[in-house]
N, CA, C and O atoms as CSV, one atom per row, in Angstrom:
chain,resi,resn,atom,element,x,y,z
A,1,UNK,N,N,6.408,9.453,11.412
A,1,UNK,CA,C,6.076,10.764,11.906
A,1,UNK,C,C,4.789,11.226,11.235
A,1,UNK,O,O,4.562,10.941,10.060
A,2,UNK,N,N,3.963,11.927,11.966
A,2,UNK,CA,C,2.687,12.383,11.448
A,2,UNK,C,C,2.687,13.898,11.351
A,2,UNK,O,O,3.065,14.586,12.300
A,3,UNK,N,N,2.262,14.418,10.206
A,3,UNK,CA,C,2.118,15.858,10.025
A,3,UNK,C,C,0.780,16.125,9.375
A,3,UNK,O,O,0.160,15.225,8.806
A,4,UNK,N,N,0.340,17.359,9.462
A,4,UNK,CA,C,-0.885,17.757,8.794
A,4,UNK,C,C,-0.533,18.880,7.832
A,4,UNK,O,O,0.119,19.849,8.218
A,5,UNK,N,N,-0.957,18.756,6.593
A,5,UNK,CA,C,-0.680,19.759,5.581
A,5,UNK,C,C,-1.848,19.835,4.620
A,5,UNK,O,O,-2.739,18.986,4.656
A,6,UNK,N,N,-1.855,20.826,3.775
A,6,UNK,CA,C,-2.939,20.977,2.800
A,6,UNK,C,C,-2.420,20.662,1.412
A,6,UNK,O,O,-1.236,20.827,1.119
A,7,UNK,N,N,-3.325,20.207,0.566
A,7,UNK,CA,C,-2.969,19.986,-0.832
A,7,UNK,C,C,-2.983,21.330,-1.548
A,7,UNK,O,O,-3.707,22.249,-1.161
A,8,UNK,N,N,-2.171,21.430,-2.599
A,8,UNK,CA,C,-2.118,22.648,-3.403
A,8,UNK,C,C,-2.145,22.272,-4.872
A,8,UNK,O,O,-1.599,21.244,-5.273
A,9,UNK,N,N,-2.783,23.111,-5.667
A,9,UNK,CA,C,-2.874,22.886,-7.110
A,9,UNK,C,C,-1.479,22.998,-7.714
A,9,UNK,O,O,-0.747,23.946,-7.432
A,10,UNK,N,N,-1.118,22.028,-8.543
A,10,UNK,CA,C,0.179,22.018,-9.208
A,10,UNK,C,C,-0.067,21.526,-10.632
A,10,UNK,O,O,-0.072,20.321,-10.881
A,11,UNK,N,N,-0.268,22.448,-11.557
A,11,UNK,CA,C,-0.663,22.086,-12.916
A,11,UNK,C,C,-2.050,21.486,-12.878
A,11,UNK,O,O,-2.981,22.085,-12.340
A,12,UNK,N,N,-2.190,20.288,-13.454
A,12,UNK,CA,C,-3.491,19.607,-13.407
A,12,UNK,C,C,-3.532,18.578,-12.281
A,12,UNK,O,O,-4.453,17.765,-12.211
A,13,UNK,N,N,-2.535,18.615,-11.406
A,13,UNK,CA,C,-2.446,17.678,-10.276
A,13,UNK,C,C,-2.525,18.430,-8.960
A,13,UNK,O,O,-2.669,19.652,-8.932
A,14,UNK,N,N,-2.430,17.686,-7.881
A,14,UNK,CA,C,-2.331,18.265,-6.549
A,14,UNK,C,C,-0.999,17.862,-5.945
A,14,UNK,O,O,-0.498,16.767,-6.203
A,15,UNK,N,N,-0.435,18.733,-5.153
A,15,UNK,CA,C,0.816,18.424,-4.483
A,15,UNK,C,C,0.715,18.757,-3.005
A,15,UNK,O,O,-0.199,19.466,-2.584
A,16,UNK,N,N,1.639,18.256,-2.229
A,16,UNK,CA,C,1.716,18.592,-0.805
A,16,UNK,C,C,3.104,19.143,-0.518
A,16,UNK,O,O,4.086,18.764,-1.158
A,17,UNK,N,N,3.166,20.033,0.442
A,17,UNK,CA,C,4.443,20.594,0.853
A,17,UNK,C,C,4.823,19.935,2.166
A,17,UNK,O,O,4.041,19.912,3.116
A,18,UNK,N,N,6.031,19.401,2.205
A,18,UNK,CA,C,6.537,18.781,3.424
A,18,UNK,C,C,7.372,19.839,4.148
A,18,UNK,O,O,8.334,20.351,3.575
A,19,UNK,N,N,7.031,20.171,5.373
A,19,UNK,CA,C,7.767,21.200,6.099
A,19,UNK,C,C,9.261,20.862,6.228
A,19,UNK,O,O,9.646,19.698,6.337
A,20,UNK,N,N,10.076,21.907,6.213
A,20,UNK,CA,C,11.535,21.758,6.264
A,20,UNK,C,C,11.976,20.908,7.452
A,20,UNK,O,O,12.868,20.070,7.322
A,21,UNK,N,N,11.360,21.121,8.594
A,21,UNK,CA,C,11.724,20.370,9.803
A,21,UNK,C,C,11.588,18.863,9.572
A,21,UNK,O,O,12.453,18.088,9.979
A,22,UNK,N,N,10.505,18.456,8.922
A,22,UNK,CA,C,10.266,17.042,8.649
A,22,UNK,C,C,11.271,16.525,7.625
A,22,UNK,O,O,11.801,15.422,7.762
A,23,UNK,N,N,11.529,17.338,6.593
A,23,UNK,CA,C,12.507,16.949,5.576
A,23,UNK,C,C,13.855,16.661,6.229
A,23,UNK,O,O,14.518,15.677,5.900
A,24,UNK,N,N,14.251,17.525,7.154
A,24,UNK,CA,C,15.540,17.346,7.829
A,24,UNK,C,C,15.526,16.144,8.761
A,24,UNK,O,O,16.458,15.340,8.758
A,25,UNK,N,N,14.465,16.020,9.562
A,25,UNK,CA,C,14.388,14.919,10.534
A,25,UNK,C,C,14.342,13.555,9.848
A,25,UNK,O,O,14.950,12.594,10.321
A,26,UNK,N,N,13.624,13.478,8.743
A,26,UNK,CA,C,13.463,12.209,8.032
A,26,UNK,C,C,14.509,12.015,6.933
A,26,UNK,O,O,14.545,10.985,6.259
A,27,UNK,N,N,15.348,13.020,6.772
A,27,UNK,CA,C,16.412,12.986,5.747
A,27,UNK,C,C,15.838,12.679,4.360
A,27,UNK,O,O,16.305,11.786,3.653
A,28,UNK,N,N,14.814,13.446,4.000
A,28,UNK,CA,C,14.179,13.282,2.699
A,28,UNK,C,C,14.957,14.123,1.687
A,28,UNK,O,O,15.219,15.303,1.920
A,29,UNK,N,N,15.321,13.509,0.570
A,29,UNK,CA,C,16.070,14.211,-0.463
A,29,UNK,C,C,15.272,14.362,-1.738
A,29,UNK,O,O,14.225,13.737,-1.905
A,30,UNK,N,N,15.769,15.196,-2.638
A,30,UNK,CA,C,15.123,15.424,-3.917
A,30,UNK,C,C,15.094,14.124,-4.726
A,30,UNK,O,O,16.065,13.367,-4.733
A,31,UNK,N,N,13.990,13.877,-5.396
A,31,UNK,CA,C,13.763,12.690,-6.223
A,31,UNK,C,C,13.790,11.376,-5.438
A,31,UNK,O,O,13.920,10.302,-6.026
A,32,UNK,N,N,13.670,11.459,-4.147
A,32,UNK,CA,C,13.633,10.252,-3.311
A,32,UNK,C,C,12.202,9.726,-3.266
A,32,UNK,O,O,11.258,10.507,-3.150
A,33,UNK,N,N,12.036,8.420,-3.357
A,33,UNK,CA,C,10.709,7.827,-3.240
A,33,UNK,C,C,10.319,7.799,-1.767
A,33,UNK,O,O,11.105,7.401,-0.908
A,34,UNK,N,N,9.090,8.229,-1.494
A,34,UNK,CA,C,8.563,8.180,-0.133
A,34,UNK,C,C,7.139,7.643,-0.196
A,34,UNK,O,O,6.509,7.657,-1.254
A,35,UNK,N,N,6.642,7.175,0.927
A,35,UNK,CA,C,5.259,6.724,1.027
A,35,UNK,C,C,4.498,7.734,1.870
A,35,UNK,O,O,4.991,8.212,2.892
A,36,UNK,N,N,3.295,8.048,1.427
A,36,UNK,CA,C,2.443,8.985,2.141
A,36,UNK,C,C,1.136,8.280,2.462
A,36,UNK,O,O,0.493,7.721,1.574
A,37,UNK,N,N,0.752,8.304,3.705
A,37,UNK,CA,C,-0.533,7.743,4.126
A,37,UNK,C,C,-1.540,8.883,4.121
A,37,UNK,O,O,-1.416,9.819,4.911
A,38,UNK,N,N,-2.519,8.818,3.254
A,38,UNK,CA,C,-3.527,9.868,3.148
A,38,UNK,C,C,-4.755,9.487,3.959
A,38,UNK,O,O,-5.326,8.414,3.760
A,39,UNK,N,N,-5.158,10.348,4.859
A,39,UNK,CA,C,-6.329,10.130,5.699
A,39,UNK,C,C,-7.225,11.354,5.565
A,39,UNK,O,O,-6.787,12.475,5.826
A,40,UNK,N,N,-8.457,11.152,5.166
A,40,UNK,CA,C,-9.383,12.264,5.009
A,40,UNK,C,C,-9.725,12.842,6.367
A,40,UNK,O,O,-10.024,12.107,7.308
A,41,UNK,N,N,-9.682,14.147,6.465
A,41,UNK,CA,C,-10.087,14.816,7.696
A,41,UNK,C,C,-11.219,15.773,7.380
A,41,UNK,O,O,-11.273,16.358,6.298
A,42,UNK,N,N,-12.103,15.922,8.317
A,42,UNK,CA,C,-13.209,16.858,8.154
A,42,UNK,C,C,-12.901,18.084,8.992
A,42,UNK,O,O,-12.308,17.983,10.066
A,43,UNK,N,N,-13.301,19.225,8.501
A,43,UNK,CA,C,-13.033,20.447,9.239
A,43,UNK,C,C,-13.968,20.594,10.435
A,43,UNK,O,O,-13.583,21.165,11.455
A,44,UNK,N,N,-15.175,20.093,10.320
A,44,UNK,CA,C,-16.136,20.202,11.420
A,44,UNK,C,C,-16.796,18.849,11.655
A,44,UNK,O,O,-17.154,18.153,10.704
A,45,UNK,N,N,-16.952,18.485,12.897
A,45,UNK,CA,C,-17.695,17.285,13.247
A,45,UNK,C,C,-19.089,17.733,13.656
A,45,UNK,O,O,-19.250,18.558,14.555
A,46,UNK,N,N,-20.072,17.193,13.000
A,46,UNK,CA,C,-21.441,17.564,13.310
A,46,UNK,C,C,-22.056,16.530,14.258
A,46,UNK,O,O,-21.716,15.348,14.212
A,47,UNK,N,N,-22.943,16.988,15.096
A,47,UNK,CA,C,-23.646,16.091,16.016
A,47,UNK,C,C,-24.322,14.984,15.226
A,47,UNK,O,O,-24.328,13.827,15.645
A,48,UNK,N,N,-24.888,15.338,14.089
A,48,UNK,CA,C,-25.574,14.352,13.239
A,48,UNK,C,C,-24.608,13.242,12.820
A,48,UNK,O,O,-24.996,12.077,12.735
A,49,UNK,N,N,-23.342,13.608,12.557
A,49,UNK,CA,C,-22.354,12.609,12.151
A,49,UNK,C,C,-22.095,11.605,13.270
A,49,UNK,O,O,-21.853,10.425,13.017
A,50,UNK,N,N,-22.150,12.089,14.510
A,50,UNK,CA,C,-21.861,11.219,15.657
A,50,UNK,C,C,-23.099,10.434,16.080
A,50,UNK,O,O,-23.057,9.211,16.216
A,51,UNK,N,N,-24.200,11.152,16.286
A,51,UNK,CA,C,-25.394,10.525,16.850
A,51,UNK,C,C,-26.477,10.211,15.827
A,51,UNK,O,O,-27.381,9.426,16.115
A,52,UNK,N,N,-26.409,10.794,14.665
A,52,UNK,CA,C,-27.464,10.634,13.677
A,52,UNK,C,C,-27.621,9.220,13.162
A,52,UNK,O,O,-28.669,8.883,12.610
A,53,UNK,N,N,-26.631,8.400,13.322
A,53,UNK,CA,C,-26.683,7.043,12.784
A,53,UNK,C,C,-27.002,6.002,13.844
A,53,UNK,O,O,-27.106,4.815,13.537
A,54,UNK,N,N,-27.158,6.439,15.092
A,54,UNK,CA,C,-27.481,5.499,16.163
A,54,UNK,C,C,-28.949,5.122,16.095
A,54,UNK,O,O,-29.801,5.974,15.845
A,55,UNK,N,N,-29.243,3.878,16.310
A,55,UNK,CA,C,-30.623,3.400,16.319
A,55,UNK,C,C,-30.939,2.905,17.722
A,55,UNK,O,O,-30.253,2.029,18.248
A,56,UNK,N,N,-31.976,3.467,18.322
A,56,UNK,CA,C,-32.386,3.075,19.670
A,56,UNK,C,C,-33.623,2.191,19.598
A,56,UNK,O,O,-34.427,2.292,18.671
A,57,UNK,N,N,-33.756,1.325,20.592
A,57,UNK,CA,C,-34.926,0.451,20.638
A,57,UNK,C,C,-36.124,1.179,21.240
A,57,UNK,O,O,-37.271,0.789,21.025
A,58,UNK,N,N,-35.843,2.250,22.003
A,58,UNK,CA,C,-36.912,3.026,22.634
A,58,UNK,C,C,-36.969,4.406,21.974
A,58,UNK,O,O,-35.966,4.886,21.446
A,59,UNK,N,N,-38.141,5.038,22.005
A,59,UNK,CA,C,-38.241,6.396,21.471
A,59,UNK,C,C,-37.360,7.363,22.283
A,59,UNK,O,O,-37.131,7.153,23.474
A,60,UNK,N,N,-36.883,8.399,21.638
A,60,UNK,CA,C,-35.988,9.359,22.279
A,60,UNK,C,C,-36.606,9.956,23.534
A,60,UNK,O,O,-35.932,10.055,24.559
A,61,UNK,N,N,-37.872,10.356,23.479
A,61,UNK,CA,C,-38.509,10.977,24.640
A,61,UNK,C,C,-38.553,10.020,25.823
A,61,UNK,O,O,-38.366,10.447,26.962
A,62,UNK,N,N,-38.792,8.752,25.581
A,62,UNK,CA,C,-38.821,7.763,26.655
A,62,UNK,C,C,-37.430,7.659,27.295
A,62,UNK,O,O,-37.314,7.585,28.518
A,63,UNK,N,N,-36.394,7.653,26.483
A,63,UNK,CA,C,-35.027,7.608,27.020
A,63,UNK,C,C,-34.726,8.840,27.865
A,63,UNK,O,O,-34.127,8.727,28.934
A,64,UNK,N,N,-35.141,10.027,27.387
A,64,UNK,CA,C,-34.917,11.256,28.149
A,64,UNK,C,C,-35.668,11.231,29.475
A,64,UNK,O,O,-35.132,11.656,30.498
A,65,UNK,N,N,-36.896,10.740,29.467
A,65,UNK,CA,C,-37.680,10.641,30.700
A,65,UNK,C,C,-37.008,9.705,31.702
A,65,UNK,O,O,-36.985,9.998,32.898
A,66,UNK,N,N,-36.468,8.595,31.236
A,66,UNK,CA,C,-35.775,7.649,32.119
A,66,UNK,C,C,-34.516,8.280,32.717
A,66,UNK,O,O,-34.205,8.065,33.888
A,67,UNK,N,N,-33.812,9.045,31.924
A,67,UNK,CA,C,-32.611,9.730,32.428
A,67,UNK,C,C,-33.000,10.749,33.493
A,67,UNK,O,O,-32.347,10.844,34.532
A,68,UNK,N,N,-34.073,11.517,33.235
A,68,UNK,CA,C,-34.537,12.496,34.221
A,68,UNK,C,C,-34.889,11.817,35.539
A,68,UNK,O,O,-34.551,12.328,36.606
A,69,UNK,N,N,-35.563,10.672,35.479
A,69,UNK,CA,C,-35.955,9.949,36.698
A,69,UNK,C,C,-34.734,9.482,37.476
A,69,UNK,O,O,-34.746,9.485,38.707
A,70,UNK,N,N,-33.681,9.082,36.770
A,70,UNK,CA,C,-32.464,8.632,37.435
A,70,UNK,C,C,-31.703,9.790,38.070
A,70,UNK,O,O,-31.114,9.635,39.140
A,71,UNK,N,N,-31.714,10.947,37.417
A,71,UNK,CA,C,-30.964,12.096,37.925
A,71,UNK,C,C,-31.679,12.799,39.075
A,71,UNK,O,O,-31.037,13.259,40.018
A,72,UNK,N,N,-33.012,12.884,38.998
A,72,UNK,CA,C,-33.780,13.573,40.027
A,72,UNK,C,C,-35.005,12.747,40.427
A,72,UNK,O,O,-36.136,13.117,40.113
A,73,UNK,N,N,-34.775,11.616,41.126
A,73,UNK,CA,C,-35.895,10.726,41.460
A,73,UNK,C,C,-36.948,11.384,42.360
A,73,UNK,O,O,-38.120,11.008,42.318
A,74,UNK,N,N,-36.530,12.371,43.179
A,74,UNK,CA,C,-37.501,13.010,44.080
A,74,UNK,C,C,-38.595,13.779,43.332
A,74,UNK,O,O,-39.683,13.982,43.871
A,75,UNK,N,N,-38.323,14.197,42.127
A,75,UNK,CA,C,-39.317,14.926,41.340
A,75,UNK,C,C,-40.366,14.003,40.736
A,75,UNK,O,O,-41.436,14.456,40.331
A,76,UNK,N,N,-40.061,12.710,40.674
A,76,UNK,CA,C,-40.959,11.755,40.018
A,76,UNK,C,C,-41.586,10.768,41.019
A,76,UNK,O,O,-42.228,9.798,40.616
A,77,UNK,N,N,-41.398,11.017,42.307
A,77,UNK,CA,C,-41.923,10.095,43.316
A,77,UNK,C,C,-43.403,10.320,43.558
A,77,UNK,O,O,-44.006,9.628,44.378
């Protein structure tokens, strides 16, 4: 089962709170060993994160001009 939760300060460590519904469904008990898969999530996805790392063989303006010609060929005839 997958849930999303936040870490919280607990002394000099961090802890997570498992919602009651999950505890009941998974039958998690006190002092029971469990495995947690931690996956980093970002709060915002930036355009730079998606497209900033792409490398094109042609300059950006040339690619945009080619797209314009394909979308509206009558303007470039």
